C-alpha positions as CSV (number, residue, x, y, z in Angstrom):
1,X,96.0,-22.1,101.4
2,X,99.8,-21.6,101.5
3,X,100.3,-19.1,104.3
4,X,103.7,-17.3,104.5
5,X,105.1,-14.8,107.0
6,X,108.4,-13.1,106.3
7,X,108.8,-9.8,107.9
8,X,112.5,-9.9,107.0
9,X,115.0,-12.3,105.6
10,X,116.9,-12.4,108.9
11,X,114.1,-14.5,110.4
12,X,114.7,-17.0,107.6
13,X,111.5,-19.0,108.1
14,X,108.0,-19.3,106.7
15,X,105.0,-20.7,108.4
16,X,103.1,-22.8,105.9
17,X,100.0,-24.9,105.7
18,X,99.3,-27.5,103.1
19,X,97.8,-26.0,99.9
20,X,95.5,-28.4,98.1
21,X,94.5,-26.0,95.3
22,X,96.5,-26.9,92.2
23,X,95.9,-23.5,90.7
24,X,97.4,-21.6,93.6
25,X,100.6,-23.6,94.5
26,X,102.9,-22.1,91.9
27,X,101.5,-18.5,92.1
28,X,101.8,-18.4,95.9
29,X,105.2,-20.0,95.8
30,X,106.4,-17.4,93.3
31,X,104.8,-14.6,95.3
32,X,106.5,-15.7,98.5
33,X,109.9,-16.0,96.9
34,X,109.5,-12.5,95.4
35,X,108.8,-11.2,98.9
36,X,112.0,-13.0,100.1
37,X,114.1,-11.3,97.4
38,X,112.5,-7.9,98.2
39,X,113.2,-8.3,101.9
40,X,116.8,-9.3,101.2
41,X,117.3,-6.1,99.1
42,X,116.0,-4.0,102.0
43,X,118.3,-5.9,104.5
44,X,121.4,-5.5,102.3
45,X,120.7,-1.8,101.6
46,X,120.9,-1.0,105.3
47,X,124.6,-2.2,105.5
48,X,126.7,0.8,105.2
49,X,129.9,0.7,103.1
50,X,131.7,3.7,104.4
51,X,129.9,6.1,102.1
52,X,126.7,8.1,102.9
53,X,123.4,6.8,101.7
54,X,119.8,7.3,103.0
55,X,119.4,3.5,102.8
56,X,121.7,3.2,105.8
57,X,118.9,4.3,108.0
58,X,116.2,2.2,106.2
59,X,115.9,-0.2,109.1
60,X,116.1,2.3,111.9
61,X,112.8,2.9,113.7
62,X,111.8,5.5,116.3
63,X,109.3,5.3,119.0
64,X,107.0,8.2,118.0
65,X,103.4,9.0,118.9
66,X,103.1,5.6,120.7
67,X,104.3,3.4,117.8
68,X,107.6,2.3,116.3
69,X,108.0,4.2,113.0
70,X,110.7,4.2,110.3
71,X,112.8,7.4,110.3
72,X,112.0,7.9,106.6
73,X,108.4,8.6,107.7
74,X,109.4,11.1,110.3
75,X,112.2,13.1,108.6
76,X,113.9,14.1,105.4
77,X,117.2,12.3,105.0
78,X,119.8,13.9,102.7
79,X,123.3,13.1,101.6
80,X,126.0,15.8,102.3
81,X,129.2,14.8,100.5
82,X,130.5,11.3,100.7
83,X,130.6,10.9,104.5
84,X,127.6,12.6,106.0
85,X,123.9,12.4,106.2
86,X,121.5,15.1,107.5
87,X,118.2,14.2,109.1
88,X,115.6,16.9,109.4
89,X,112.5,15.8,111.4
90,X,109.1,17.0,110.3
91,X,108.3,17.5,114.0
92,X,111.2,19.2,115.8
93,X,110.0,17.7,119.1
94,X,111.2,14.3,117.9
95,X,114.8,15.3,117.2
96,X,116.2,13.8,120.4
97,X,114.3,10.5,120.0
98,X,115.5,10.2,116.4
99,X,119.1,10.9,117.3
100,X,118.9,8.4,120.2
101,X,117.5,5.7,117.9
102,X,120.3,6.2,115.4
103,X,122.9,6.1,118.2
104,X,121.4,3.0,119.8
105,X,121.1,1.0,116.6
106,X,123.5,-1.6,115.4
107,X,125.2,0.6,112.8
108,X,127.8,2.0,115.1
109,X,126.9,5.6,114.3
110,X,127.2,8.7,116.6
111,X,124.8,11.4,115.5
112,X,124.9,15.0,116.7
113,X,122.2,17.6,116.4
114,X,121.9,21.4,116.3
115,X,118.6,23.2,116.1
116,X,116.3,21.2,114.0
117,X,118.9,19.2,112.1
118,X,120.7,15.9,113.0
119,X,124.1,15.2,111.5
120,X,125.3,11.6,111.0
121,X,128.9,11.1,110.0
122,X,129.6,7.9,108.2
123,X,133.0,6.7,109.2
124,X,135.2,5.0,106.5
125,X,135.5,1.3,106.9
126,X,138.9,-0.3,107.5
127,X,139.7,-3.7,106.1
128,X,138.7,-5.7,109.2
129,X,135.2,-4.0,109.3
130,X,134.8,-4.6,105.5
131,X,135.5,-8.3,106.0
132,X,133.0,-8.4,108.8
133,X,130.3,-6.6,106.8
134,X,130.9,-8.9,103.9
135,X,130.4,-11.9,106.1
136,X,127.1,-10.4,107.3
137,X,126.0,-9.9,103.8
138,X,126.8,-13.6,103.0
139,X,124.8,-14.7,106.1
140,X,121.8,-12.7,105.0
141,X,122.0,-14.3,101.6
142,X,122.2,-17.8,103.1
143,X,119.2,-17.1,105.2
144,X,117.3,-16.0,102.1
145,X,118.1,-19.2,100.3
146,X,117.0,-21.2,103.3
147,X,113.6,-19.4,103.2
148,X,113.3,-20.2,99.5
149,X,114.2,-23.9,100.0
150,X,111.6,-24.1,102.8
151,X,108.9,-22.8,100.5
152,X,110.0,-25.2,97.8
153,X,109.7,-28.1,100.3
154,X,106.2,-27.0,101.4
155,X,105.0,-26.7,97.8
156,X,106.4,-30.1,97.0
157,X,104.6,-31.6,100.0
158,X,101.4,-30.0,98.8
159,X,101.8,-31.5,95.3
160,X,102.6,-35.0,96.7
161,X,99.5,-34.8,98.9
162,X,97.3,-33.8,95.9
163,X,98.7,-36.8,93.9
164,X,98.0,-39.1,96.8
165,X,94.5,-37.9,97.2
166,X,93.7,-38.0,93.5
167,X,93.4,-34.2,93.0
168,X,96.4,-34.4,90.6
169,X,97.5,-37.2,88.3
170,X,101.1,-38.4,88.5
171,X,101.9,-36.6,85.2
172,X,100.3,-33.4,86.3
173,X,102.1,-33.5,89.6
174,X,105.5,-34.1,88.0
175,X,105.0,-31.1,85.7
176,X,104.2,-29.0,88.7
177,X,107.2,-30.3,90.5
178,X,109.4,-29.3,87.6
179,X,107.9,-25.8,87.6
180,X,108.5,-25.4,91.4
181,X,112.1,-26.5,91.0
182,X,112.6,-24.1,88.1
183,X,111.1,-21.3,90.1
184,X,113.3,-22.2,93.1
185,X,116.5,-22.0,90.9
186,X,115.4,-18.7,89.5
187,X,115.0,-17.0,92.9
188,X,118.0,-18.7,94.4
189,X,120.0,-17.2,91.6
190,X,118.5,-13.8,92.3
191,X,119.5,-14.1,96.0
192,X,123.0,-15.1,95.0
193,X,123.4,-12.2,92.6
194,X,122.1,-9.6,95.1
195,X,124.4,-11.0,97.8
196,X,127.5,-11.2,95.7
197,X,127.0,-7.7,94.3
198,X,126.7,-6.2,97.9
199,X,129.7,-8.2,99.1
200,X,131.7,-6.8,96.2
201,X,130.5,-3.3,97.0
202,X,131.4,-3.6,100.7
203,X,134.9,-4.8,99.8
204,X,135.5,-2.0,97.3
205,X,137.4,0.9,98.8
């Protein structure tokens, strides 16, 4: 079976084994590429654009109850105006841990807290930071396309192996190769569209 692991697009790699079941190659290829696009959406949504959005904290996790847990599972995140988020933990004893995780993350945020509420000010982005963020978006998109190409290559190798061993005829194999190429183009375009849309958003003041 075609085995894929993709916890996020940043890893940009898929572990694969040869799949010699003709009926599974295309569905599994499509499923893997859909996961890549979904992962990219999550990655891009975490890049802040100088305006408050709960998505900014979507990748931030907190060590709570012995496990690493997304903030969204531990607190209510709300938008206050254009430049501030509030984070209200369900368990008040976690407030310092949550604030520390936000501060120590790679978002450059400096939360404060008062009572049971954490306040996260979202600083406006200057031109230099916007350009840097845009490049980061582009890099994420490129890694997503690499992942998709890796899956295409693995699927093509499976088809060639099945032709060689007689599981598929030459004509059947060629038809499957065309389908795999078409699917690859489809999802590569989705990655490009997502990336370009986010880059434009980042650069819009």
